[in-house]
C-alpha positions in Angstrom: -19.0 12.3 -13.6 -17.0 11.5 -10.5 -15.7 8.0 -10.1 -15.3 6.1 -6.8 -11.5 5.8 -6.0 -11.6 2.0 -6.0 -13.2 1.9 -9.4 -10.7 4.5 -10.7 -7.8 2.4 -9.5 -9.2 -0.8 -11.1 -9.9 0.9 -14.4 -6.4 2.4 -14.4 -5.0 -1.1 -13.8 -7.1 -2.6 -16.6 -6.1 0.2 -18.9 -2.4 -0.4 -18.3 -2.8 -4.1 -18.8 -4.7 -3.7 -22.1 -2.3 -1.1 -23.3 0.7 -3.3 -22.5 -0.8 -6.4 -24.1 -1.9 -4.6 -27.3 1.6 -3.1 -27.7 3.0 -6.7 -27.5 0.8 -8.1 -30.2 2.7 -9.3 -33.3 2.3 -7.0 -36.3 -0.8 -7.5 -38.3 0.5 -8.7 -41.6 -0.2 -11.5 -44.0 2.9 -13.3 -42.9 2.2 -13.0 -39.2 -1.6 -13.3 -39.3 -1.8 -16.6 -37.5 0.5 -15.5 -34.7 -1.4 -12.2 -34.4 -4.8 -14.0 -34.3 -3.6 -16.4 -31.7 -2.2 -13.6 -29.5 -5.5 -11.7 -29.8 -7.4 -14.7 -28.8 -5.1 -15.3 -25.8 -5.5 -11.6 -24.8 -9.3 -11.9 -25.0 -9.3 -15.1 -22.9 -7.0 -13.4 -20.3 -9.3 -10.3 -20.2 -12.4 -12.5 -19.8 -10.7 -13.8 -16.6 -10.6 -10.1 -15.5 -14.4 -9.8 -16.2 -14.4 -8.7 -19.8 -17.3 -9.6 -22.1 -16.7 -9.9 -25.8 -19.3 -10.2 -28.6 -19.6 -10.2 -32.3 -22.6 -9.7 -34.4 -22.8 -9.0 -38.1 -19.1 -8.0 -38.1 -19.4 -5.7 -35.2 -16.9 -6.6 -32.4 -17.8 -5.4 -28.9 -15.9 -5.4 -25.6 -17.2 -4.4 -22.1 -14.7 -4.2 -19.3 -14.5 -2.2 -16.1 -17.7 -0.3 -16.8 -16.5 0.8 -20.3 -18.0 -0.5 -23.5 -16.5 -0.2 -27.0 -17.0 -1.6 -30.5 -15.3 -1.9 -33.8 -16.3 -3.2 -37.2 -12.7 -4.2 -37.9 -11.5 -6.7 -35.2 -11.3 -7.5 -31.5 -8.0 -5.7 -31.1 -9.5 -2.6 -32.7 -12.4 -2.8 -30.3 -9.8 -3.0 -27.5 -8.0 0.0 -28.8 -11.4 1.9 -28.8 -12.0 0.6 -25.3 -8.6 2.2 -24.2 -9.8 5.5 -25.6 -13.1 5.2 -23.7 -11.3 4.2 -20.5 -9.1 7.3 -20.8 -12.1 9.5 -21.3 -13.8 7.9 -18.3 -10.7 8.6 -16.2 -10.7 12.2 -17.4 -7.7 11.8 -19.7 -5.5 11.2 -16.6 -4.1 7.8 -17.8 
């Protein structure tokens, strides 16, 4: 499926942003759990400002951003990692 160039650029920008922010998250450990959770919530808030929609139902976390939707039964950040995989697939693996 071919993607309009403007949408491709926007999805590429969003992917770079999410990748960068995920890489900057504090480690997920017992000792850093509060810092990690606060950073994930801040990331989700910032992405909502970019048009992301997050949901959670019965332990299934979902994210929709830039025309790509992903889910995880683990956490919001896991859903975002899955979103990155989906965004790369949408871009044809070029990102």
